[in-house]
Steps between C-alpha positions, in 0.01 A plus 500: 500500500460859379226562759717364781789724400270802483355434848846444646620827348200684644556360851870577493447852365240576768732375773800694367301823480293485819709313762809729500268801521319350801832429673631853434195661661526270802208261438712185463527244224197294606258787450678575173437148369136514613454835326662364183256208506203733541615702201551189285169340600208711627613836358620422145376142460827360364481179705439193288326170563817348644490708820372212718778267386746786540391543861552130574847527349578818692399337829832315484651832603353436848649149494845635412472772763426252778787282381739797529362587843561142607863534390537784751365294791700228666298209647591618850351842423179339374478289815540812710197645315269213598320697770424784259392258227257313725404783730507825306427355156246242617306752708494749211345249258253367759384834643472670159301210357258506795462881495431523126268197502300642792466838327379337176247282683371815666465652151278208395729245331466128577767376738671280237559795268598727789753250635647446153543873445646536850772246420570653159524856631707408805801454271737784412711565192830315538629642172428867563590508869830313473603695189427829676671395823810403301501825299472711814755291697240410764533121493743490794291724726279348768191604304641350180581167668154486657340575162704225335393252771134574435540480121674164527224371727238620251673318214497181707133560594398494131548120502239418768271764350503320164423175682218654706317703234329203324318425827325839471356439149145623434316279245282791392807689373695204360482498125656801327865437425802717552502624141136610530600687812752693293819386668628294210457501125355178364714483186813589690420239765452235234830591334676500835350158577650365181835657578502332842427153361852385586413528869162326471627144568663609825199708607265212421717257693500718811121555478444123492704438814318442830517777757764326713721457195467867404597595855800270486604639160473853633720424800747319274526799264555746787760269658665454160527876453665540840739205459594585141566860593723393788694213341479541120519875446878528546606217264243606239611865504867401490430280198313780322763764580774270373361557150602868532186606312333790683157420354511153659488663842176675402365174358553307823357782713182517291479121494495491879219756525281373215551133588404551863202718401370221272546230766310707757216573257488129412391413854282810543735710714603862455801529266604815685517305827707223339755735348522691828594176679759429230646847544532449877675167441749665261558801729821346637634401159814666365312539170226711662622832360538357150145362507370834621678686220356259241139520623465869587455635144219251430335582832497872428363455148223258597396697808472816292291311246281363779427847638414618149250216452334603829454849361376361167242282679319785673138496378431870447140442381398346830701760690338794321161329521503486879800706612371580850436133580834375366709775659306466826562126515869550421547763771301287746721199425818703558357647821397161644833337417695801630310495831575129555864543397540795737361297791737214420790745477413622850467143626841404361657826624613658175632856536323805363643521147529121466140469616380732225715328238341168597150650509500697176726265304267197530160671486431409136373176342741273311569341166410154630147640528472483120576128514260434788216700337535294183509177701202602713306586185575160348387330821169687489554714809504850349256644251616695196411833662673422829806375316531807281459737795758306704754510218454874464539560875818290502645691204417843643642414842824389335500819295474703822792319669772744384289784639485316834880474503525873427268562797725279713810699403335825605387349829846352559660842460267639765542204733876470461643495852667825587784542742342602829579856587781499754676787664849543353786412733665773698844541346759523776814443288616693195776381271702677237341278234121498474359190325136509382385143433663185634392230257735266314679803348524724805616215726821452302573874503435519874725204586790629290479852643459392865777241483728767356466695825232754402170563678165467320137582564262256335134573418247256357120485482485120545481416871575131438827591325604730783426231761696240298800737486484556876519124564834502318625793704448770236305799625243662273201729542145444380339775295424621148826638352300724265354685800687834522458520877655156548791585270576806707469300824746246359759771442451616143652839577808350671570196279791497257346248260144385430453152350155454339439125469119473524323259265229735374633722221255784566601507867865503399445796267304682770771450764781613268308805384417610857850433635662696217268796563580497873873428468661618174839392641391145594653209308219266392554140389184351352391156383332486156289218357580567134636758256191719502506506878863614478389802297222577749739489794756706309247776443387473864856579613679174585881504479577131458239272350539123510291272278419211730617230254771695317807398702394136528438487125847637429649239729308227313629639171853495638464128579379442144808675357735300723346172388506600133879532488581845644746516787375610843686829458349566156150415622542727803625795291220458245242487780641815659498683167142395432400620849657842459386566143143381560462713813622805309257418219213485748564858609517605135168331417336635815533850353298391192234301687150650494274402794192307387631432148608142412870504421454323166280791385761760596701546178781697661534237773507211249765663281718585798461146638620353169802728499583413861475130417758549225721696739473223758601235248799710394603552862492127569710420193753769597518362854559151368789619282655681794483198728605253228679664204535161329128441485331497159293786381165338586575206726708429810838327465400158643262441208596315187393656174237232440355531850495877470297490178253256655466710815450817296224338295326374815529840667358683199210256481402557864589867533213750560468802279709793608323785667278281721631659816196525718 
């Protein structure tokens, strides 16, 4: 027990120290977990004898991940993916297997060993790729969906591979067991065998069944999963939730995943595939979000542990003994897989950045390779040397995956489609109001001003937006509003007011600064994204600065006041007072703001913000007394004393600390 606690503490400490650091420097959490595992295992030698069992346990992170992915996919969506599953995924597995097998035969291996290694290395890492795609919000891109299709096909392909491998057995190799090979620890395996004795009767029963009966049982289990998920999930979840015990929701969610995983393993199928099917079945359930919330913490913990065990399992002695060979084989594997993936991406017409995401994201070997290497060794297909080298190549390729994603991000930035250079429109009309930017903010300003009888000149750098406006009868001109020549052509020197409503904050600052330098008398109204942007625009020379969500937030607050017992008049007056006092405070704070310095590190700014908060609270209380002299000192008149005390306690519990103004 003491040893287990010590190992757990070491793993957790390594993860806590290394993973946040890796994320902060932009390497991602996956590489952080792998690095933590390398430190725990090969570098400092803290890994104990339980690492193999720990890896088997951590592999349930992949099972949970596929279950959660299934929850996001409706059956109709999965059916729509059938062409990618059979075409894109099937071709990837087939072509990669053939290419690697042919290369290994050319290098002198017998065809049975070459074909086995081709199948093993054709698989990619479901855990690393899907985790990285989710972290980087790439799952919904075309490249992400194509990658997921291939990964799902690979997981399905593991089943026929396990059935086919025994046919490739070589009697000359058959003999040494998995523990001699170094994959498992004999004592641990024996202890695990004893721990699993409760499942032995069921396993023995299935093994004794004829082949047709096993097939029938398999179909029955899959059908049972689908039918139970469709018809039984709602009444079962309602029954569990009726207990009003939050932990029961977690119990039932874990029961679904672990129970299905066991049933699939009982008949020799992939537990990840079974739980994925269950997730798809439950995707339309009203309890989907609750299940997802219950499972996610376990998925993150087990996946992190799995990545650490991959790092721990890297055999540094073999690597340092023949580094050129191992690294050469790893790079060759990535190159061969990348070439095939790129050709398939061209064949299935993926765009530039999606094509590279698909190519580089799937170019590594996968965690199912560890399982297949062990199985192939037990069947007498791979020798000890071939098995050890293969495991090392798989581990190193997985270790290099985050670097491949970093390479993709750099390529994507270069390949990002740019707006084709177009000649700006010739501006033949000039209005008294010049509006730079006609997005969701500028459109409202333009409609109000034009419908009030004033003339406007609208500039925007998005041709599609300009064309959409023209279809509705609103004339605008294409061109970059930050271009000084275009501003002058649009009537900068004649306009009475300039409205800066562009999305990009740097462009907005640039336009305001230039316009103020050219026209000191010009009235400039500018849109700001946040408080800091207000200060930037203030220093650039804007007269009126509007935070894009400020007015709508005040209106929402007014509705809250009205529904909490204030009269409409009281809520309106309080909202107006808040608007005036806060705007005045912004000008005050703008004088203390220091460009480039975070506001919470500016002592003068923080102190003044606290004082202004107190002034604002006083102003609101004074306004309330003026509008309703009969109101209590702290609460509005419609409240009873008891309700007021309860509301005050709730407000104090949820209220942010004063001074958090930015």
